[in-house]
C-alpha positions in Angstrom: 109.9 96.0 121.7 109.6 98.2 124.8 111.9 100.7 123.0 109.7 100.8 119.9 106.7 101.7 122.0 108.7 104.2 124.2 109.6 106.5 121.3 109.6 106.3 117.5 112.6 104.6 116.1 113.6 103.0 119.4 113.1 99.5 118.1 115.1 100.3 115.0 118.0 101.6 117.1 117.8 98.5 119.4 117.8 96.3 116.3 120.9 98.2 114.9 118.9 99.4 111.8 119.7 103.1 112.5 119.2 104.0 108.9 115.4 103.5 109.2 115.2 106.1 112.1 115.3 109.3 109.8 112.4 107.8 107.8 110.3 107.2 110.8 111.0 110.6 112.3 110.4 112.2 108.9 106.9 110.6 108.7 106.1 111.4 112.4 107.3 115.0 112.2 105.5 115.6 108.9 102.2 114.3 110.2 102.6 116.5 113.3 103.3 119.6 111.2 100.2 119.0 109.0 98.1 118.2 112.1 99.0 121.6 113.5 98.6 123.3 110.1 95.1 121.9 109.7 94.2 122.6 113.4 95.1 126.3 113.0 92.9 126.5 110.0 90.1 124.7 111.7 90.3 127.1 114.8 90.3 130.2 112.6 87.1 129.0 110.8 85.4 127.9 114.1 86.1 131.4 115.5 84.6 133.0 112.3 81.6 130.8 112.6 81.1 132.0 116.3 81.4 135.6 115.0 78.8 135.1 112.2 76.4 133.3 114.4 76.5 136.0 117.1 74.7 139.1 115.8 75.8 141.1 118.8 79.5 140.4 118.2 81.5 143.6 117.6 84.1 141.7 115.5 83.9 141.5 111.7 83.9 138.3 109.8 87.5 137.5 109.0 86.3 135.8 105.8 84.0 138.4 104.2 83.7 136.4 101.0 82.1 133.5 102.8 78.7 133.2 104.2 77.7 131.0 107.1 77.3 127.9 104.9 80.8 128.4 103.3 82.4 128.8 106.8 80.6 125.6 108.0 82.0 123.7 104.9 85.5 125.0 105.7 85.0 124.0 109.4 84.2 120.4 108.3 87.0 120.3 105.7 89.7 121.5 108.1 88.5 119.2 110.9 88.5 116.2 108.5 92.0 117.0 107.4 93.2 117.5 111.0 91.7 114.1 112.1 93.2 112.3 109.1 96.6 113.6 110.1 96.1 112.1 113.5 95.3 108.8 111.9 98.4 109.2 109.6 100.5 109.8 112.8 99.2 106.7 114.5 99.8 104.7 111.3 103.4 105.7 110.9 104.1 105.1 114.7 102.4 101.6 114.3 104.4 100.9 111.2 107.6 101.7 113.0 106.6 99.3 115.8 105.6 96.5 113.4 108.9 97.0 111.4 111.0 96.7 114.7 109.0 93.7 115.9 109.4 91.8 112.5 113.0 92.8 112.2 113.7 91.6 115.8 111.9 88.3 115.2 113.6 87.6 111.8 117.1 88.5 113.0 117.5 85.1 114.6 116.9 83.2 111.3 119.9 81.6 109.5 120.1 83.1 106.0 123.5 81.5 105.0 124.2 79.9 101.7 123.7 76.5 103.2 119.9 76.9 103.0 118.7 75.3 99.7 115.4 74.1 98.3 115.7 72.0 95.1 113.0 70.5 92.9 114.4 67.7 90.8 113.0 64.9 88.6 113.4 61.5 90.2 113.5 58.0 88.9 113.0 55.4 91.6 113.4 51.6 91.2 110.4 49.6 92.5 110.0 45.9 92.9 109.7 43.4 89.9 111.9 45.5 87.6 109.6 48.5 87.6 110.5 52.1 88.0 108.6 55.1 89.3 109.0 58.6 87.9 108.2 61.6 89.9 109.4 64.9 91.4 111.8 65.1 94.3 111.8 68.0 96.8 115.0 68.5 98.8 115.5 71.0 101.6 118.9 71.4 103.0 119.4 73.2 106.4 
């Protein structure tokens, strides 16, 4: 499990489920890309808000179609999107860890054809010429 915490997909490589690694890296890299995308937009609007709030600033508002309230709404929007991408990143990383842990735990179980579970009707003889009718559960290991 150390490999799964060390880097994304490490547990899958250790468990010899290499086909899962591109899925994990795809999710991680996509969340990082959108985190950076949203963070750039957030910083642009924060800078625009600083310019609008400072009447002595020589710079022009980079978003002339937006007033201060519109810029504040955009700051909040892009910050929320950026923060949600961070949570998506953590979720994908955790999902990869949980998948590796469960796969390692279940790899020791016997899943051969000798495992059977049967439900059958049963008729059992009792004392004094009586019979009992019921259901029989049979598990074969």
